[in-house]
C-alpha positions as CSV (number, residue, x, y, z in Angstrom):
1,M,-4.3,-28.6,-44.4
2,K,-0.9,-30.0,-42.7
3,K,2.7,-28.5,-43.2
4,V,4.9,-31.3,-44.1
5,F,8.5,-30.2,-44.3
6,S,11.6,-31.5,-45.7
7,N,15.0,-31.7,-44.4
8,K,16.5,-30.3,-48.3
9,I,19.8,-31.0,-46.9
10,G,19.1,-34.3,-46.2
11,L,17.6,-34.3,-50.5
12,I,20.7,-33.0,-52.2
13,L,23.1,-36.3,-49.5
14,S,20.8,-38.8,-51.1
15,Y,21.5,-37.2,-54.7
16,L,25.5,-37.2,-54.0
17,F,25.6,-40.2,-52.7
18,L,22.5,-42.3,-54.7
19,M,24.9,-44.9,-56.1
20,V,27.3,-45.0,-53.3
21,L,27.4,-48.7,-51.7
22,L,27.6,-48.3,-48.2
23,P,31.2,-50.2,-46.8
24,S,31.2,-53.2,-44.4
25,C,34.2,-54.0,-41.7
26,E,36.4,-56.6,-42.4
27,D,34.6,-57.9,-38.7
28,D,31.8,-59.0,-40.8
29,D,33.4,-62.0,-43.0
30,V,32.3,-65.4,-41.5
31,D,35.0,-68.9,-41.2
32,N,32.7,-69.8,-44.8
33,G,34.0,-67.5,-46.9
34,V,30.9,-65.1,-47.3
35,E,32.5,-61.7,-47.6
36,L,30.4,-58.9,-47.2
37,L,31.9,-55.9,-48.4
38,S,29.4,-52.7,-49.1
39,F,26.0,-52.3,-49.5
40,G,23.6,-50.1,-50.9
41,P,22.1,-47.6,-51.4
42,S,21.5,-45.2,-48.2
43,G,18.2,-43.7,-49.0
44,V,16.5,-46.2,-51.2
45,R,12.4,-45.8,-50.8
46,H,11.0,-48.4,-49.6
47,G,9.3,-50.6,-52.5
48,E,13.0,-50.3,-54.1
49,Q,16.3,-52.3,-55.0
50,V,18.7,-52.8,-52.4
51,Q,21.9,-54.5,-53.3
52,F,24.2,-56.4,-51.5
53,I,28.5,-57.1,-52.8
54,G,30.7,-59.1,-51.7
55,N,32.0,-62.3,-52.2
56,N,30.8,-65.8,-52.5
57,L,27.1,-64.4,-51.8
58,D,25.8,-67.0,-53.4
59,R,25.7,-68.9,-50.4
60,V,23.1,-66.5,-48.6
61,D,19.8,-68.1,-47.7
62,T,18.3,-65.5,-46.2
63,V,18.5,-61.5,-45.9
64,E,17.1,-60.3,-42.2
65,L,15.9,-56.5,-42.3
66,A,15.2,-54.7,-39.4
67,G,11.6,-54.7,-38.6
68,D,11.8,-58.5,-38.2
69,I,11.9,-58.6,-42.0
70,M,13.3,-61.9,-43.4
71,I,13.4,-61.9,-47.2
72,P,14.5,-65.8,-48.5
73,K,16.3,-66.2,-51.6
74,A,13.6,-67.9,-53.0
75,E,12.4,-63.9,-53.5
76,F,15.4,-62.3,-54.5
77,V,15.7,-59.7,-57.4
78,S,19.1,-61.5,-57.9
79,Q,22.3,-63.5,-56.4
80,S,25.1,-64.3,-58.0
81,N,28.7,-64.7,-56.0
82,E,29.5,-61.0,-56.0
83,V,25.8,-58.9,-55.4
84,I,22.5,-59.5,-54.0
85,E,19.4,-57.9,-54.7
86,V,16.7,-57.3,-53.1
87,I,13.3,-55.2,-53.1
88,I,12.5,-53.6,-49.6
89,P,9.7,-53.8,-48.2
90,K,7.0,-51.5,-46.3
91,E,7.4,-52.7,-42.8
92,T,11.1,-52.2,-43.2
93,E,12.6,-50.2,-40.6
94,E,16.1,-48.4,-39.9
95,G,18.1,-50.8,-38.6
96,Y,21.1,-53.4,-39.3
97,V,21.2,-56.0,-41.7
98,I,22.1,-59.8,-41.3
99,L,23.1,-62.5,-43.8
100,H,21.8,-65.3,-43.1
101,T,24.3,-68.2,-44.2
102,S,24.0,-72.5,-43.4
103,E,27.2,-71.8,-41.3
104,G,26.6,-68.3,-40.0
105,M,26.2,-64.4,-39.9
106,I,26.8,-61.5,-41.5
107,T,25.6,-58.2,-39.5
108,T,26.3,-55.0,-41.2
109,K,28.5,-53.0,-38.8
110,T,26.3,-50.0,-40.2
111,K,22.6,-49.0,-40.6
112,L,20.1,-49.1,-43.8
113,S,18.2,-46.3,-44.0
114,F,14.9,-45.0,-46.6
115,N,13.1,-41.8,-47.8
116,V,10.1,-42.2,-45.9
117,P,6.9,-40.3,-47.1
118,V,5.9,-40.0,-44.1
119,E,1.8,-38.8,-43.5
120,V,-0.1,-38.3,-41.6
121,S,-4.7,-37.8,-42.3
122,S,-6.1,-37.3,-39.0
123,F,-5.6,-37.8,-35.5
124,S,-8.1,-38.8,-32.6
125,T,-9.8,-36.1,-30.6
126,S,-9.6,-32.0,-30.5
127,V,-10.3,-32.3,-27.2
128,V,-8.2,-34.0,-24.8
129,K,-7.0,-34.6,-21.2
130,P,-3.4,-34.6,-20.0
131,G,-2.4,-38.5,-19.2
132,S,-4.8,-39.8,-22.2
133,N,-3.9,-41.2,-25.8
134,I,-4.4,-38.8,-29.3
135,T,-4.0,-42.1,-32.1
136,F,-2.5,-39.9,-35.5
137,R,-2.7,-42.1,-37.9
138,G,-0.9,-41.9,-41.5
139,N,1.6,-44.0,-44.3
140,Y,4.5,-45.2,-42.3
141,M,3.3,-43.8,-39.1
142,N,6.6,-46.1,-37.8
143,W,8.9,-43.7,-38.5
144,V,7.8,-41.1,-36.7
145,E,10.8,-40.1,-34.1
146,S,9.0,-37.4,-31.5
147,V,6.1,-35.2,-31.4
148,V,6.2,-32.3,-29.8
149,F,2.9,-30.4,-28.5
150,A,3.3,-26.5,-27.7
151,S,5.3,-25.1,-26.0
152,N,8.3,-27.8,-26.6
153,V,7.0,-29.8,-24.6
154,T,8.4,-33.4,-26.5
155,V,7.0,-37.4,-26.7
156,T,9.7,-39.6,-28.1
157,D,8.3,-43.0,-26.0
158,F,5.5,-44.0,-27.3
159,E,2.3,-46.5,-26.2
160,S,2.1,-47.8,-29.5
161,K,3.1,-47.5,-32.9
162,S,2.8,-49.4,-36.6
163,M,2.7,-48.7,-39.9
164,T,-0.7,-46.9,-40.7
165,E,-1.1,-45.7,-36.3
166,L,1.1,-43.8,-33.4
167,V,-0.4,-43.5,-30.1
168,V,0.7,-41.5,-27.7
169,K,0.5,-39.9,-24.3
170,V,-0.2,-36.8,-23.6
171,P,1.9,-35.6,-21.1
172,P,0.9,-33.5,-18.2
173,E,3.0,-30.0,-19.4
174,A,1.5,-30.3,-22.7
175,Q,-1.1,-27.1,-23.4
176,T,-3.4,-25.9,-26.1
177,G,-2.1,-25.8,-29.1
178,L,-0.2,-27.3,-32.4
179,I,1.5,-30.6,-32.8
180,T,4.5,-31.4,-34.8
181,L,5.3,-34.8,-35.7
182,Y,9.6,-35.0,-36.7
183,S,10.0,-38.6,-38.6
184,G,13.8,-40.4,-38.9
185,G,14.9,-41.6,-42.4
186,T,17.3,-40.0,-45.1
187,E,15.1,-37.5,-45.6
188,P,13.8,-36.5,-42.3
189,V,10.4,-34.8,-42.1
190,T,8.7,-31.7,-40.4
191,I,4.2,-32.5,-40.2
192,E,2.8,-29.4,-38.2
193,M,-0.8,-30.6,-37.3
194,D,-3.0,-27.2,-39.1
195,E,-5.4,-27.8,-36.1
196,E,-4.7,-27.1,-32.6
197,L,-5.1,-29.4,-29.8
198,E,-7.2,-28.0,-26.9
199,V,-5.5,-29.5,-23.2
200,V,-8.7,-30.0,-21.0
201,L,-7.9,-27.4,-17.8
202,P,-9.5,-27.8,-14.3
203,T,-12.9,-25.5,-13.5
204,I,-13.2,-24.5,-10.2
205,S,-17.0,-24.6,-9.2
206,S,-16.4,-23.4,-5.4
207,I,-14.3,-23.0,-2.7
208,S,-15.7,-23.1,0.7
209,P,-15.7,-21.8,3.1
210,L,-14.6,-18.8,2.4
211,S,-14.0,-17.1,5.6
212,L,-11.1,-19.1,7.7
213,K,-8.8,-19.3,10.2
214,H,-5.2,-19.8,9.0
215,A,-4.5,-24.4,8.5
216,D,-8.4,-24.1,8.8
217,H,-9.0,-26.6,5.6
218,L,-9.8,-25.3,2.5
219,T,-12.2,-27.3,-0.2
220,V,-12.4,-27.2,-4.0
221,T,-14.5,-28.6,-6.1
222,G,-14.6,-28.8,-9.3
223,T,-13.6,-31.2,-12.6
224,D,-10.7,-32.2,-13.3
225,L,-9.0,-31.3,-9.6
226,D,-7.0,-34.5,-11.0
227,L,-5.0,-32.9,-12.9
228,V,-3.7,-30.1,-10.2
229,S,-0.9,-30.1,-9.0
230,G,-0.2,-27.5,-6.2
231,I,-2.7,-24.3,-5.6
232,R,-1.2,-21.0,-4.9
233,F,-2.6,-18.5,-2.4
234,P,-3.0,-14.9,-2.2
235,D,0.4,-14.6,-0.4
236,D,2.5,-16.4,-3.0
237,S,2.7,-19.3,-1.2
238,V,2.4,-22.8,-3.3
239,V,0.7,-25.8,-1.3
240,S,1.7,-28.9,-3.2
241,N,0.5,-31.5,-0.7
242,F,-3.1,-32.0,-0.6
243,I,-5.7,-33.0,2.0
244,S,-7.7,-35.3,0.0
245,Q,-7.6,-35.0,-3.4
246,S,-9.9,-36.1,-6.8
247,E,-11.4,-35.4,-10.4
248,S,-14.0,-33.4,-8.4
249,S,-12.5,-32.0,-5.0
250,I,-9.1,-31.0,-3.0
251,V,-8.7,-30.4,0.6
252,V,-6.2,-28.2,1.3
253,E,-4.7,-26.6,4.5
254,V,-4.6,-23.0,4.3
255,P,-0.7,-21.6,5.2
256,I,-0.3,-19.9,8.0
257,T,1.6,-17.0,5.4
258,S,-1.6,-16.8,4.0
259,T,-3.5,-13.4,3.1
260,S,-7.2,-12.6,1.3
261,G,-8.3,-12.6,-2.1
262,S,-8.6,-16.0,-4.7
263,I,-6.4,-18.2,-5.1
264,E,-4.5,-20.0,-8.3
265,L,-4.9,-24.1,-9.6
266,I,-1.4,-24.5,-11.2
267,M,-1.0,-27.2,-13.8
268,P,2.8,-29.0,-14.7
269,S,1.9,-26.9,-17.6
270,T,2.4,-23.8,-15.8
271,V,-1.1,-23.0,-17.3
272,E,-3.0,-22.2,-14.0
273,V,-6.5,-21.1,-12.8
274,E,-8.1,-18.3,-10.7
275,S,-10.9,-18.7,-8.8
276,T,-13.7,-16.4,-9.1
277,D,-14.9,-16.2,-5.2
278,E,-12.0,-15.1,-2.6
279,I,-10.9,-16.6,0.9
280,S,-10.6,-13.8,3.8
281,I,-7.9,-14.8,7.0
282,I,-10.0,-14.5,10.0
283,L,-8.0,-12.1,11.8
284,P,-7.8,-10.5,15.5
285,V,-9.2,-6.9,14.9
286,T,-8.6,-4.1,17.9
287,T,-12.1,-2.3,17.5
288,S,-11.1,0.4,21.3
289,I,-8.1,0.0,23.4
290,A,-9.0,1.5,27.2
291,P,-8.5,3.8,29.2
292,E,-7.1,6.5,26.9
293,L,-3.8,8.0,28.8
294,A,-3.1,5.4,30.7
295,E,0.3,5.2,33.1
296,L,3.2,2.7,32.2
297,E,2.9,-0.6,34.3
298,D,-1.3,0.0,34.3
299,D,-3.2,-2.5,32.8
300,V,-5.3,-1.8,29.2
301,T,-8.4,-3.8,27.8
302,I,-8.4,-4.4,24.8
303,T,-11.5,-5.1,23.0
304,G,-12.3,-6.2,19.7
305,T,-13.3,-9.7,18.0
306,D,-11.4,-13.1,17.2
307,L,-8.6,-12.1,20.1
308,D,-8.8,-15.7,21.1
309,L,-6.5,-15.6,17.9
310,I,-3.8,-13.4,19.5
311,K,-0.7,-15.3,21.1
312,S,1.4,-12.3,21.7
313,I,1.2,-8.8,21.8
314,T,4.3,-5.4,21.6
315,F,3.8,-2.5,22.5
316,K,5.0,0.8,19.9
317,A,8.8,0.7,20.8
318,S,8.8,-1.6,23.8
319,A,11.4,-4.6,24.1
320,V,8.8,-6.2,25.4
321,T,6.5,-9.3,23.6
322,I,4.0,-9.9,26.4
323,T,2.6,-14.2,26.2
324,E,0.9,-13.6,29.3
325,F,-2.5,-11.7,30.1
326,I,-4.5,-10.3,32.5
327,S,-7.3,-12.3,31.0
328,K,-7.9,-13.5,27.3
329,S,-11.2,-13.9,25.7
330,P,-12.4,-13.9,21.7
331,T,-13.8,-10.5,22.2
332,Q,-12.0,-8.5,25.2
333,I,-7.6,-9.0,26.2
334,V,-6.3,-7.4,29.6
335,V,-2.4,-6.5,29.3
336,T,-0.6,-4.7,31.1
337,I,1.6,-1.8,29.5
338,P,5.1,-2.2,30.0
339,K,7.7,0.7,31.4
340,D,8.9,1.2,27.9
341,A,6.3,1.9,26.1
342,K,5.1,4.6,23.6
343,S,1.8,5.4,21.8
344,G,1.0,4.2,18.8
345,A,-1.1,0.9,17.2
346,L,0.3,-2.6,18.9
347,T,1.5,-5.6,17.5
348,Y,0.0,-9.1,17.5
349,K,1.8,-12.6,17.0
350,T,-1.4,-14.6,16.3
351,I,-1.1,-18.6,17.6
352,N,0.1,-19.5,13.8
353,D,3.0,-16.8,13.6
354,F,1.0,-14.6,11.6
355,E,1.6,-10.6,12.5
356,V,-1.1,-8.1,11.9
357,I,-1.3,-4.3,13.4
358,S,-3.9,-3.3,15.8
359,E,-6.0,-0.8,14.1
360,V,-6.3,1.3,17.2
361,N,-3.2,2.8,19.1
362,A,-2.9,2.7,22.2
363,S,-3.1,6.2,23.5
364,L,-0.6,6.2,26.8
365,N,0.9,8.8,29.3
366,V,4.0,9.4,28.7
367,S,6.3,11.7,27.2
368,E,7.5,11.0,23.2
369,V,11.4,11.1,24.0
370,Y,14.2,12.4,21.0
371,Y,17.7,10.8,21.1
372,V,20.2,12.6,19.7
373,Y,23.3,10.2,21.6
374,D,21.4,6.3,23.1
375,D,24.3,4.3,22.6
376,A,25.3,5.7,19.7
377,L,24.5,9.3,17.7
378,N,21.6,9.6,16.0
379,A,21.4,8.1,12.7
380,N,20.1,11.4,11.8
381,W,22.9,13.6,13.2
382,Q,26.9,13.8,12.4
383,L,30.1,14.2,14.9
384,W,32.0,17.0,13.2
385,D,35.6,18.5,14.3
386,G,35.2,20.9,17.1
387,W,37.9,23.0,18.7
388,G,39.6,22.6,22.0
389,T,39.5,19.1,22.7
390,E,42.2,16.4,23.4
391,L,39.9,13.9,23.0
392,K,35.7,13.2,21.3
393,D,35.1,9.5,21.7
394,A,31.3,9.1,20.6
395,A,31.4,5.0,20.9
396,N,33.7,4.7,24.3
397,T,32.9,2.1,26.1
398,E,34.6,3.2,29.3
399,Q,31.6,4.7,31.4
400,P,28.2,4.1,30.0
401,K,25.8,5.8,31.8
402,T,23.1,3.0,30.1
403,G,23.3,0.7,27.0
404,S,27.2,-0.4,26.5
405,R,28.8,3.3,25.2
406,A,29.5,7.2,25.9
407,I,30.6,10.3,24.7
408,K,34.3,10.2,26.5
409,V,35.4,14.1,26.1
410,I,38.6,15.5,27.1
411,Y,38.9,19.3,26.4
412,N,42.1,21.2,26.5
413,N,40.8,24.6,26.2
414,D,38.8,27.5,28.1
415,Y,35.9,26.7,25.6
416,G,36.8,23.1,23.9
417,A,33.7,22.4,22.0
418,I,32.6,18.6,20.9
419,Q,30.1,20.4,17.7
420,L,26.8,17.8,16.6
421,H,25.5,18.1,13.2
422,P,21.5,17.2,12.0
423,V,21.6,16.1,9.0
424,T,17.9,15.9,8.0
425,D,16.0,16.5,11.4
426,V,17.2,20.7,12.5
427,D,13.4,21.5,13.6
428,V,13.7,19.1,16.1
429,F,14.1,21.4,18.6
430,N,10.4,23.4,17.8
431,K,9.4,20.0,19.0
432,F,10.1,18.8,22.0
433,N,10.1,21.5,24.9
434,T,13.1,20.1,27.3
435,I,16.8,19.3,26.5
436,V,18.1,16.1,28.8
437,L,21.7,15.0,29.0
438,S,23.8,12.8,31.5
439,V,27.2,13.9,32.2
440,Y,29.9,12.2,34.3
441,G,32.9,13.9,35.4
442,M,35.8,12.0,36.3
443,A,38.5,13.5,38.4
444,G,38.8,16.8,39.3
445,T,35.4,18.3,38.2
446,E,33.6,18.8,40.5
447,G,31.7,22.2,40.1
448,N,33.0,22.8,36.7
449,S,31.1,25.0,34.4
450,M,29.6,23.8,30.9
451,A,27.5,24.8,28.8
452,I,24.6,23.4,25.5
453,E,25.4,26.0,22.9
454,L,22.8,26.0,19.6
455,L,23.1,27.2,16.1
456,D,20.4,28.1,13.9
457,A,20.9,28.6,10.0
458,N,21.1,33.0,9.9
459,G,23.9,32.7,12.4
460,G,22.0,33.0,15.5
461,R,23.2,31.7,19.1
462,A,21.8,30.8,22.3
463,E,23.7,29.0,25.4
464,S,22.4,27.7,28.8
465,T,25.2,26.5,31.2
466,F,25.7,23.5,33.5
467,T,28.0,22.3,36.3
468,V,29.4,19.0,36.4
469,K,28.9,16.1,39.2
470,E,32.4,14.6,39.5
471,G,32.5,10.5,40.2
472,E,29.5,10.1,39.0
473,Y,26.1,10.9,36.2
474,K,24.7,14.2,37.0
475,E,21.3,14.6,34.8
476,V,20.5,17.5,33.6
477,E,17.9,19.7,32.0
478,I,17.4,22.7,30.2
479,P,14.0,24.4,28.8
480,I,14.2,24.7,25.2
481,S,12.3,28.1,25.8
482,N,16.2,29.4,26.4
483,Y,17.3,29.1,23.2
484,A,13.7,31.0,22.0
485,S,15.7,34.0,20.7
486,I,16.4,31.7,17.5
487,D,15.3,30.1,15.1
488,L,14.8,26.6,16.4
489,T,13.1,25.7,13.2
490,Q,16.3,26.0,11.3
491,I,19.0,24.1,13.9
492,N,22.4,23.7,12.1
493,E,24.9,22.9,15.4
494,V,24.7,21.8,18.4
495,Y,27.6,22.7,20.7
496,I,28.7,21.0,24.3
497,K,31.2,22.8,25.4
498,N,33.8,23.4,28.3
499,Y,33.4,26.4,29.9
500,G,35.9,29.1,31.7
501,V,37.8,26.0,32.4
502,T,41.1,24.7,30.7
503,D,41.5,21.4,32.3
504,N,37.6,19.7,32.0
505,A,37.1,15.6,30.4
506,V,34.1,14.6,30.8
507,Y,31.5,11.3,29.6
508,I,28.3,12.3,28.0
509,D,25.2,10.0,27.8
510,D,21.5,9.9,26.8
511,F,21.2,12.8,25.6
512,Q,18.0,13.2,24.3
513,L,14.8,15.6,24.0
514,K,11.4,15.7,25.6
């Protein structure tokens, strides 16, 4: 059963204006003296009478109604000098009325509309493919103004319509669900069909090949694939430009960002169809990196599969991206280790710029380094106030050893100090063997003494001294075993101190633990 809703406001207005005639403007007059003053009532039903009121209306030969309806005077219900009465034929549509005389025409300035009892008896199919037509049958179908599919997809431009049939093309955006028809007239009617329209979706019978590389062609076979507007790959990238497309197959290039997983067909309706099978993207796989404990700037051999896909290699912590190899094949690459490399996984870039992390770590014979200061203070450390200094500048650019900055300190106290605080890495001194820093003495500092003092969370203190070299950087190395008397798992403060000399001025760089 169909649900029919009428416009109650329109019904009330129809009663209010039942006997009110619509006015006609003075511009409706013609030179012969025929004058149309009003007509109505608007809102009558087909088969009922409508009146035209004016002057000299006995000279009207024909009344023309919308829908190419011509009523000759012989078919008038009545005609006088002031009134013409006609019966509205069933085929009449909403529109302007034209009165024809022997000398000219009078067109109303307002439209004549009707109260139309639109009825839908059936529609042609319950299963339809987007782009196909469905036919609604009933009475007064020419008065339907819009058809709304599920998800508010509206059609107002019809393939054809007549008194008894309305033909509508199913839009690509249509989804399965109920259809609602909206009519015009003075009392618009809403008709909700009680049977769902099932909108055909594509189906996937196979995807091949299942294992493939980036930029390879993937073939999808199935039914109604001409409905597909895009294919979503596992990384959420969407391809809408296909190599080829038909009802039974789609050939698409795999995007270079795709990962492994299922694909989804996308329709203009936003409904998606997911594949049962999953694609597997072929990527380089590392099975070994030899030798272990390789020296920096020596060669290592990477063994695995599909290594010919690798365009570049970056070792852990290295600023060097290697694009030239000693040798390369699908199963083996020989490459020189950069001098700044650390032990750890390698980062590959494939020929399609996809990033892959090696499954095996490179084991290198290098000491791990922790920087307290390297062109800037470690983000896990803070520079506190200290004491006995005229200047402490942790971003000074005058005399860096490496990079572009160093710490500049001018002391004005025999035991002045800059004060560093580890915010999170309180146990870092317990993980390394040596404190290393580079110190540059300014004028008059040759042989001056300084010290590194550590303070633990319990108040325990320990220090080690060193001397300054004037006019050049001196690398200072202090065994962390010198601080064994305090708790190295809970270091709270680090002091770089002047040691017994009132005036001392230095640059400090590359403060690290090894």
